[in-house]
N, C-alpha and C positions, 0 to 999 in steps of 0.2 A: 487382811484376813476377814472373811465374812463372819457374821454372827453365828451361823451354823457351824462353821469350822472352829470358831473359838469355843463354843459349847462342847463340840466333839473332843477338842484337845483337853478341856477341863474334865470331861467324863473319863477319858483315857487315864488321866492322872489319878482320879478317884478309884478306878478299877484296879490300878496298880497297887494302891494303898490297901485295897480290900483283898489283895491276893488273887485277882482275876486277870486273865489275859487282856492287856490293854488294847490289843489289836481288834478286839471285838466291839470297841466303842463305836457306836453308830447313832447319829442324831438325824431324825427325819422331820419333815413338816407334819404337823398334827393332822390326822384324818378328820377330826372334828375340832374346829377352832374354839368351841365352847369350853374345851378342856385345856387350851393353851395354844401356844404358837409352834412349839417343837415337842417331840417326844422320843423316847427310846424304849425298846423292849429287851435290852441287854440282860436284865434280871431273869426274864422268862426264858431267854435263849440258853443261859448258863446254869439255871437252877437245877435242871435234871442231872447234868453231869456232876454237879457239886452236891447232889442229894440235899438240896435246900428248898425251903418254901420260897416261891418267887417273890411274894410280897415282903417277906422278912429280909430276903437278899436285897431287894430294892431299897428298903429302909437303911440297910447297912451301907450300901453304895452312897446314898444321900448323906450319910454321916461324914463321908470323906469329900463330898462334892462342894467346891467353892465357887458359887455363881451369884452370890449376894449382890454383886455390883452390876449384874446384867438382868437378873430375873427376880420375880417374886419367889417366895419359898417353893421349891419344886414339890409336886404332889404325887403320891403313889395312887394309881387308879386301876380298877379292874383286877385282872389276874397278876399284875405286876408291872404295868406300864409306869414310866416316870414322865410326868408332863411338866413342861417349862413355859411359863408365861412371862414374856419380856416386860420390863419396866417401861413406862412411858418415856422416861428420860433416855433409856437405851435407844428407843425408836427415834426420838428427836435427834440424838447424836448421829445415829446411823444414816438417817434420811436427810439430816441437816434442815429440818423443817419443824415448826412448832406443831405439837399434837393437836392444839385447839383448832387448827385449820381444817381438820377432818370433820368438824361439827358444823361447818358453814357450807351450805349448798352451793353458793356461788363460786367456791373453790374447786368444784368438780366440773370437768370438761368432757363433752361428748367425744368418744373415740370411734372413728369409722371401723377400725379393725375389730374392736371388741363389741361394737353395736350397743354400747351403753355408756353412761357417764362414769368417769373414774377420776382419781386424783393422780395427776402426772407429776413425777419428780424428775427434774433435769439431771442428766448424768455428766454434763460438762457445761461450762459457763455460757457458751454460745447458744445453748438450747434453753430458751426461757419460755415460761407458760404463755406469755402474750403471743408468741409466734405460733405456738400450738393452737391457741384459741382461734387465731385468724385462719389457720388452715382447716381446722376441724369444723368451724361454723360457716365456711364459705357457702354452704348450701342455702343459708338464710339470705344471701345477697344475689342469688342467681337470677332473680327477676329483673335485675338491672342490665343483663347482658343484651346488647343490641344484636338481633339476628334477622335473617330473612323471614318473610311472612310464610304462613302455612302453605299457601298455594304453590309458591316457588319450591319450598322444601319437599313437597310431596308430588312434584311434577304436574301440578294442575289438578290433582285428584283431591277434592275436599268432600266427596260423598262416600268415603271409605266406611265400611261397616265397623261397628264397635268391636272391641276385643271380646273373645270368648269369655263367658262368665267364670270359667275355671281358672283363668289367669288373675282375676281380681281378688286381691287380698285385703284391701281397704279402699275407701273412697279415693278415686284418682291415683291409686297405687296398684301396680301389677307385677307379677312374677311369671316369667315364661321359661319353661324347661325346653331347651333345644336339643337334648339328647335324641338321637335319630329314632330310637324305639318309642319315643313319646309322640312322634310325628307321623310315622307310617307303620304298617304291619309287616311289610315284606323287605325289611332292610337287608336281609341276607342275600338278596338277589342283586344288590347294587354295589358298585365299586366305591372307593373312598371319594372320588371326585363327584360322583352323582349324589352321594349322601351330603357332602358339603354344600352343593348347590341347593338342595332341598332345605337344609338348615338356614342358609343365608336368605333364601326367598321368604321363608316363614318369619325370620327375624325382621326383614324389611317391612313385611306386611304388618306385623305387630307394632313396630316402631311408628310407622305411618299412622296407624289407628290410634296409638297413644297420643301422637301430636295433634291430630285432627280433633280428638275428643277431649283435649285439654288435661291429659294426665300430668301429674307432677313428677312421678318417678316410675320407671319400669326396670326391673332387674332381669337380665338374661342369664340363665344357668347353662353354662357351656361345658362344665367339667374341666379337668386339668389336662390329661392326655399329653399330646405333643404341643398343645397351645395353638394349633392352626386355626380353629374356629374362633377362638378369642382374638387372635391377631386380625383375622379378616373382619370381624365385627367392628373392632376399633378403627380399622382402616376405612371401612365404609362410612362410619360416623364422622371421622375427621375430614374425609373428602367430600361427603355429600350432605352433611348436616352441621354446617358451621354454627358455632355458638352453643351447641348442646354440650353439656358437661358429662364426661364419663369418669368413673373411678372404680376401684375394686369394691365389690359388695362387702358388707360386714363379715369379717373372718369368723366370728363366733357362730354365725348361722350357715354360711356357705363355704367356709374354708377358702381355698384359692380358686374355686371353680365358678365364679360368677362375676358379671360386670353390671354395675349400677349406672343407669342412664337418667340424668336429671334434666327435665324439660323446663325452660323458662316460662314464667307466667305471662309475659308480655307479647306472646304470639298473637298475630292478628290474621284474620281471613281475608 
């Protein structure tokens, strides 16, 4: 049983002792973690029908609530919220990890999906942090990948113009939106096949420019849809750009609608 379910069960028992319908017991994650980890507004919900002051009713509920083994003393806040802050020992037991590890920066690992560093907790024995670290930080070793030189990869074209400035988000890092309305003005006059060809042509031109001008990373925003553009992009890269790494772009920023292309640093002209 999860901590949230356990707290909810204890709350239901307290409501029953207070003469309140136990089915109304509901524990949710706190909207503001400064006030605790979980909260309930059951006193506010039931106060009107009982003709009671919500804060006084919350205090009565707390007098019957037994959560001393899981939380610090619950607090009444605002108009009658009850806030629960978990004990460190409760978190350690639930996560099976020492709480002191959260205070050491080296224990945090970068996540591609979240686009930030986070503390990863294994959910089964075969999933160990060392494996995650190897996977998540593979970008750091991409310069060791042996691949063809630039001239071969771009079919002899090394005089390609730089990327449009609108695509540059940081030094040697770019983002290209391939939605058809971003590329042309008269998309309504084209069929799906014609639109796809325009998108792929622009994709290839931008990728070639990124390679020639030594970009480290370029992200192509293709959207979700039916996934045709995404599949075609990845097919082109796998068949025509050997050694270049592709992966889903950070979910936190792009959702499932973008592909990140990582270009090795050891390319030669």
